[in-house]
C-alpha positions in Angstrom: 33.6 -14.7 -46.4 30.5 -12.5 -45.8 27.8 -13.8 -43.4 24.5 -14.6 -45.1 21.8 -11.9 -44.3 19.4 -13.1 -41.6 15.7 -12.4 -42.2 13.7 -10.9 -39.3 10.5 -12.8 -38.5 8.7 -9.5 -37.8 9.7 -8.1 -41.2 9.5 -10.9 -43.7 8.7 -14.1 -41.8 5.8 -15.9 -40.3 5.1 -13.1 -37.7 4.9 -10.2 -40.2 1.1 -9.9 -40.4 0.7 -10.2 -36.6 3.5 -7.6 -36.1 1.8 -5.1 -38.5 -1.6 -5.6 -36.8 -0.1 -5.0 -33.4 1.9 -2.1 -34.6 -1.3 -0.4 -35.7 -2.8 -1.1 -32.2 0.2 0.4 -30.5 0.2 3.5 -32.8 -3.5 4.0 -32.1 -3.3 3.6 -28.3 0.1 4.6 -26.9 1.4 8.2 -26.8 4.6 7.9 -24.7 8.0 6.5 -25.5 8.5 3.3 -23.6 12.2 3.9 -23.4 12.6 7.6 -22.3 9.1 8.2 -21.0 8.5 11.4 -23.1 5.6 12.0 -25.5 5.9 10.8 -29.0 4.8 13.2 -31.9 3.2 10.9 -34.4 3.2 13.6 -37.1 7.0 13.3 -37.4 8.3 11.0 -40.1 11.5 9.1 -40.5 14.4 10.1 -40.7 13.5 12.6 -38.0 15.1 11.3 -34.8 12.0 11.8 -32.7 9.7 10.0 -35.2 7.7 7.1 -33.8 8.7 3.5 -34.2 7.9 0.2 -32.5 10.4 -1.2 -30.1 10.8 -4.8 -29.0 11.0 -4.7 -25.2 13.0 -7.9 -25.2 14.9 -7.7 -28.5 14.3 -10.5 -31.1 18.0 -11.1 -31.1 17.9 -11.9 -27.4 14.9 -14.3 -27.6 12.0 -11.8 -27.5 8.8 -12.6 -29.3 8.8 -10.9 -32.7 5.1 -10.0 -32.8 3.6 -10.5 -29.3 1.7 -7.3 -28.2 3.2 -7.7 -24.7 6.7 -7.4 -26.2 6.1 -4.3 -28.3 6.0 -0.6 -27.2 6.0 2.8 -28.9 9.4 4.5 -28.9 11.2 7.4 -30.5 13.4 6.3 -33.4 16.6 7.6 -31.7 15.7 6.0 -28.4 15.2 2.7 -30.1 18.5 3.0 -32.0 20.4 3.8 -28.8 18.8 0.8 -27.0 19.7 -1.5 -29.9 19.6 -5.1 -28.6 20.6 -4.3 -25.1 18.9 -5.5 -21.9 19.7 -3.2 -19.0 19.5 -4.5 -15.5 19.0 -2.5 -12.3 20.0 -3.9 -9.0 18.3 -2.6 -5.8 18.8 -5.0 -2.9 19.8 -8.6 -3.0 16.5 -9.6 -1.4 14.4 -7.9 -4.2 13.7 -9.4 -7.6 16.0 -8.3 -10.4 14.4 -5.7 -12.7 15.2 -5.6 -16.4 14.5 -2.2 -17.8 15.3 -0.1 -20.8 14.4 3.3 -19.3 17.8 4.3 -18.1 19.6 5.0 -21.3 21.6 8.2 -21.6 20.6 10.7 -24.3 23.4 11.7 -26.6 22.0 15.1 -27.5 18.9 17.3 -27.3 16.9 16.1 -30.3 14.0 18.6 -29.7 16.2 21.3 -31.5 16.9 19.0 -34.4 16.3 20.4 -37.9 16.8 18.1 -40.9 19.1 19.3 -43.6 
């Protein structure tokens, strides 16, 4: 039996208006992908893989807030898709605090040479 489709609170729930408001703030103020650290060209439009989108730093599926400005960042569409709902951890020394980061994802191909068909 198919699972019922879950609604996303940032897309069609109580947080939708706050998410859209914060999305506009991020698009107006941020210029670098929060995942790969490279500039984002805001003139590109979906489905271009380097088009801008909003990433939840801690994914909603993992308990992240759906519309809090502190949990949102600018990202390339392809970086966000590769990250998916992962939380990546880096370990330095046992004495140091554990760091959760999403900046160490591998790139699957050079998207700067991408030409849509």
